[in-house]
C-alpha positions, 0 to 999 in steps of 0.5 A: 056630103053629110046631110041634115035630112033623115031618110028611113033607110039610114034610120033603120041602120041606126046611123041617124039617131043622134040629137042636140039638146039644150038646158034652160034655166026656168028662173030666167029662161036663159039657155045655159048648156048645149050638148049632143047625144043619143038615148037618155044622154040629155038627162044624164047631167041631172045626176052629176055631182061636180064643181062644174059651172053646169052642175052648180047651175043645175043645183041652184035651180033645184034648190029653188024648187025647180027643174031645168027645162031640157029640150031637143033642138035637132034630131035624126042626125049622124054623129058628125052632123050633131057635133057640127050643130052643137058647135054652131050653137056653142059659137053663137052663145059661147060666153053665155054658156056653162059648156067647158069644151068649145066642142069639135070643129073649133078650128072651123069657127071664127074666134069670139070677139073678133067680128070688129076686124078681118081675119085671115082664113075667114074674111080672106081666102088664106091665112097669114102665118109666121114660120120658124125656119129652125135651121140646123141638122135637118134644114137650111135656109139656102136650100129653101131659098134656091129650090122654093120650099119650107120644111119641118119634121123629126117629131109628130108635132112638127109634122102636124104643123107643116100639114096644117099649111094650105095652098095659098097661105102666106108665110113670113119666114123667120130665122132665130138669132137673125130675123125675118128672111122671106115672104112666100106663098104656099103652092103645094101642101106638105108631103114626106120629103121622099115624095117631093118633086122640084123641077122634075127631080126628087128633092133628095136627089138635088145638091142640097146644102143640108146633108141631113134632110133625108134623116128619118125619111123612112118614118111617117112620124119622124120624116121631114115634111116639105111644102113648096113655096113661091117666094115673093121676097127673100134675103141673105142671113146678113140682111135679116130684118129684126128690131130688138125690143120692138114687140115683134112676135117671134115664138119658138113654134114652127107655125103661128098665126099673125092675125093678132100681131099688128105690130109684127105685120106692119113691120114686115110690110114696111121692111119687105115692101109688100102688101100682105093683105093683098097677097092673101086675097 
């Protein structure tokens, strides 16, 4: 585990030479920019000439005959730890700052303006997600339902969506042009399809309805990636749940959070008679 404590041995190697700094407006003592760096990085912003909010603030301070107050907040850090400290400060005062980037580790921090409600993955152990079945040449709902899995692939962005699912995440599976077909819980994180075993058999050795799941299976980038699922409830295509012009959230993405979709969550719970919140805990 990375440590915030410095020791002489690592300092000699130059590993813990990063620091986190802050820019303060001397006119009102507001903190307006956080950054991380080493050497003279903290002073570099004084000489920038851009249209960024940070540069505009610095120019306004100088026009008033003053200079920004620059202070180091933490020192003797590895780059990893410096990034984490920086992100913590950005999260705490994000909307009051001139930082354009939200910094590294954004996905590890709660979104702003959400403290009034509970979020999956933060206040609940796992996440609640919409999953797009994307049925076609490479995948089939009947296989998913029979053998307990979901998949996506054939391009890095679809592979990455699958790899982001974690064990315990709850999914609402949606088939375009039909509706919601199942509620399930991830039991094994995604792997290239060649490595997936179901009921002591390699998935590709099973009698699959979809004959194209093995396409590009030799490629790490284009292989179909499979996550195992324990289905709570599933339906035939003809029983799919959907209501037109009701505001249901059905994006074209492989995966999307349902945290900010109360209409869709309520609809799914009612139609499938499941307590999604209970499933996440």
